[in-house]
N, C-alpha and C positions, 0 to 999 in steps of 0.2 A: 500816893495812891490816887489814881483818877476816880472821879465820882460822876454820877448822873447829873448833868447840868440842865437839860431841858427835855421835855416830852411833848411832841406835836402829834396831832391826829388829822387824818383826811379820809375821805370815802372815794373809792374808785368803783367803776362798773366795767368789767371786761365783756366783750361780745362772745356769746357762746357759739360753739360749732354746731350744735343742735340743741333743742330743748332737752333738758335733763330734769326729770321729776321722779318723785317717789311718793308712796302713800302718805297723805297728810300734809304734803308740801304745797303751799299756795303762793309762793313768791319765787322770783327768778334767782338763780345762783349767780355768784360773781359780783354782787354789790356789797362789798365788804370794807371794813375799817382797817386802814394802815396806820401804824405807829412808828414814828421816827424819834429815836433817842440820840441826843448829842452829849458826849461826855466832856469833862472839864479840859481835855486836851484837844477837842475838836473832832474826834472820831465819831462816826455815825453808825447806828445799828437800826435794823428794821424788824417790825413784827406785824402780825395780821390777826384780825378777829373775823373769821367767817361766820358771822352771827346771822341767825335766821329766827324770826319770831315764832315759827312753827316748831322749832326744835327744842324740846324740853324733856325732863324726866317723867317717869310714870306717875300717874295720879297726882299731878301738881307738885311733885317733890322738888323739881327744879323748874325754872322758868325760861321761856324763850327770850333771847336778847336780839333785838333788831340793831341795825347799824347805827341808828340815831340814839338808841339807848346806850349802846357801848361807848359811842363817842362822848355822850354826856357824862357817863360814869368816869371815864378816863380824865376828861378835861376838868371836871368838878372835884373829884376825889382822889383818884389814883396818881395823877401827874404831880400835884403838890406834895403828896405823901412820900413819893420816892426820890424827889430831888435831894441830892446829897448822899445817897446810898453809894458805898464803894463798889466799884466793878468787881464782880465775882462773888459778892456776898448775897447769894440768892435766898438764904434763910431770912436775912434781914429784909430783903425786898418783899418777900411774901408776908412776913410779919407785919410790915407797915401797911401793905394793901389790905390784909385781912382785918387789921385794927380799925381802919378808916371806914370800911363798908363791908358788910357780909354778902356772900354770894357773888354773882356776876363773874363766873370763871372764864368766860370768853374774853371779857375786857381785861382781866388780870393776865390771862395767857398772852395776849397781844403785847402788853407792856413787858412781860417777862421774856418773850422771844427777842424783842429788840435789845433787852439787857444782855441776853446770852450772845447775841450777834456782836454787839459792840465789845463785850468782854473777850470773845474769841479773837476779834481783830486787834485788840490791845495786846493780848498774849501771843498772837500769831499762831493760833491753833484752831482746828475745827471744833464746832460745838460738841460733836460726839466724844472728843477728848475730855471736855468739861463734864460730860455725863458719865465718865468712867472708862471710855475707850470703845473701839469698834468690836462688836460681837460678830459682825459679818461685813463683807466688802460690797455686797450687792443686795438689793431689796427686790424680790420678785413682785411683779405688778399684777393685781387683779383688776380687770377692766369691768366697769359697771354698765350694764344695759338698763337704762331707765324705763319709764312707762311709755314706751313707743309701740307702734303696731308690730305685729308678728313679721310682716314682710320687711319692714325697716330693720328689724332685728336680724333677720336672715342675712340681709346684705352686709350689715355691720359685722356680724360674726364671721362671715367668709373673709372679710378683710383682716380681722383680728388673727385668724388662723394663719393667713399668709404672712402677717407681720411677726409671728412667733410668740404671741401672747398665750400663756399656758393656763391661765385661770380666768373664768368669766363669771361675774355675779349678775344674776337676773333679779330685777326688782319685781316683786309680786305683792299680794295682799290687797288686791282691788276686787277680784272676782275669781272664785276657785276654778271655774271652767276655763276662763281666759288664761289664768296662771299656769294650769297644767299644759294647755296647748302651747303656750310660749316656751316652757321648759322643754317640751318634746321637740319643738322646732329648733331650739338652740342646740340641743344634743345632736339632732339629725345633721345640721350643718357643720357643727364643730368636730364631729367624729369622736372616737374613743380616747384620743391622746390628750384632749383638753379637759381640765377639771371644771366642774360647774358647781356653784353655790347659789343659794337663793336668799333674798332678804325681803321680809314682809313689812318691815317698819311698823310693827304692831297692828298691821292691817286686818288680821282676822279677829272676829268678835269673841270667839270662844276657843278654848283649847281643843275641844272636840272637832270644830270646823278646821282648825289648823292640822290636826292629826289626820283627818280624812283626806284633806287636800295633799298633804305631803306624801302620804302613802301612795297616792296616784302618781306622784313625781319620782318616787324612789327607784323605779326601774332605770332612771337616767343617772344613777350612781352619784348622788349629791355629796359633795364634800362636807357641807354643813348647811344648816337652816338658821338664818339670822333673825332674831327678835320676831318670832311668829305672832306673838300676842303681847299685850301689856302686862307687866307684873312679873317679878322674879319667881314667885311661887307658881304662876301659871306657865311660864316658859319651862320651868323644871318639870311640870306635869307633862307638857308636850315631849320634852326630852326623854322621859321614861317610857313613852309609848311609840316612839318611832325609832328606826334603825340609825338614821343619820344623826350625828351630834348636833346639838343646838348651841348657838352663840348668843350671848347677851350684849346688846349695844345700848339702846335707849335706857336700859335698866342699870347700866354700869358706867358710873361717872367718876368715882374716886375710889381710894383704897378701902374706905368703909363699905361702899357698895360691894366691892370684890369680896370682902369678908362675909357679907350676908349671902352672896351668891354661893360661895363655897359651903357655907353652913347648910343651905337648903339642899345641895346636891342636885344631880340631874342635868346640870349645865357644865359642859366640858370646855367651852371656849369663851373668852372675853375679848371684846374689841376695845383697844385702848385708843383714845384720842389725845392729842397734845393739848386740846382745848377743854374738854369736859372736866378734867381734873383741875384745871386752872393753870396749866403750863407744863413745861418739860420736867421741872423739879418734882412735881407731884405725880405726873404721869409715870415717872420711873418708880415711884412708890407703889402705884397700881401693879406695875410689872413685877416688882419684888414680891408682893403678896401672892400674885398668881403663880410665879415660879416656885415659891415655897409650897404651894398647895398642889402642884402638878397640873395647873390650868394652863393651856396654851393660848397664845394671843396673836392678833394681827394689829396693824395700825390702820385706822380708818379716819375719815374726816368728812367735811362738807364740801368737797370739790374746791379746795383753796386755789388762789392764785399762787404763783411761784414763791412769793414771800412766805406765806404760811406753809406751803407745801415743803419748803426746805426744812422747816422744823419737823414735819412728819418724817422726812427721810432721815434726819439726824437722830430722831427717837428710834426709828426702826433699826438704824445702824447700831445703836448702843444698848438697846434693851434685850437681855438674854431670853426673856420669855416670848419674844416676837419671832416665832418659828414659821408662821403661815405667811403666804403671800399677802400683800397689803393693797388696800383699795385707795390708792393715792394717784393723783395725776402725774403724767410725764410732762412737767411744765416746759413749754416750748414757745419761744417768741415767733411771731409771724414769719420772720425772715428765714427761720430754720424749718418751717413746716413744708412738707412736700406731699400733702395728701394723706399722711398717715392718720389712723384713728385710734390706735391702741394707747390708752391713757390720755388722749387729747379731748378736752372738754371745752376749750376756748380757742378762738381764732388768733389770739395773741397772748402775750404774757409780759410780766414786769421784770424779767431777768435779762441780763446782758447776753447770756449764753444759755442754750438749752440743757436740760438734764440729759445725760447720756443713757440710752436704752440699749442693752446688749443681751441677746438671747432671752428676751422677755423680762429683764430685770434692770432696775436703775442702778448705775454705778455710783457708789457713795462719793460725793465731791469732797476733796480734802483741802480746799481753800480755807483761809481763816474765817472765823465766824460761822455763818450758816453755809458757807462753801462756794456760793456764786454771788457776784455783785448784783445789786438792784439797778435797773435802768431808770434813772430819775426822769428822763425825758418821757418814757412810757407812763410813768406814774402821773406826770402832768397831763399827758394826752388823755388818759382815761379818768382823770379826777373829776368828781362831781362837785360843782360849785354850789355854794349856799344860795 
């Protein structure tokens, strides 16, 4: 039985297509930690931690993880702990990581992704098979409009419609008047055939402010309102007072959080991350809790490079509760980009081939492991040296 022989870390920085920000974010996306696991037979698997110091749970419940923090946690604690774990034994992998250090789900997820990747390559099966099999063949893409000007958004939305993107998420939560005007403009350009959702990233100070603002937007037929305020109880209050369903994101990290959300009521959707729960193994637990309670889900993230985004796609493929379109990139190397904007957040990527977008959805890759090989020359090109 092959085992984990070595765990290496490095940090990359991909060039962004345009600035992408949301309420509360103070650093650039794309400066993330990559993990390379080599097994005892010489096979290699890759993982990623899209760690951001500004991204954490409500009221200090979870903490931000910067790239430097993640790298230190992996190198100092996790890597030594997982050496010798047999490929495919993910329960043991998580038990060892949780025993050596508490918390740090992004660091643990990156190690786990690489372990899933190398295990799939050993068994010659895609990761979604290791997660229980495909629940779907394609993952519809929701394109995120960050905190840009209304005129910039108009131009981008027009391109998205031409490219066949069917759901657009608008970042809000900075100023109610601006937010309402932005959603009005997006609907005007997108037309009636495109679905629109909004994400405040906890930006509104009070439930009442969120309710007043969303009511002014609801004429635009919102698919859902994501994390309007901080706090499970406060999101639920908003959810009971508006027509559109609300989604928990920053408030929903793991299966225990999902149970609390269900108990409070008022929240109909949970956004599952591959990373917030600490990896694919535990993200599937979140999905199982949600499915049992009738909560529907999407897969969301922090605009990963292709390495981490493959894990997003594999989770979305395998998790039955994920019935909504997903806010994940269409990871595409520079050589395959032809001016498209739908799902494109970076000017280049770390994969040898692009994800395939068909009719607004990513076709699930069926290659072994995460499904598409990593371009190690690109990794070296964008690697940040100490």
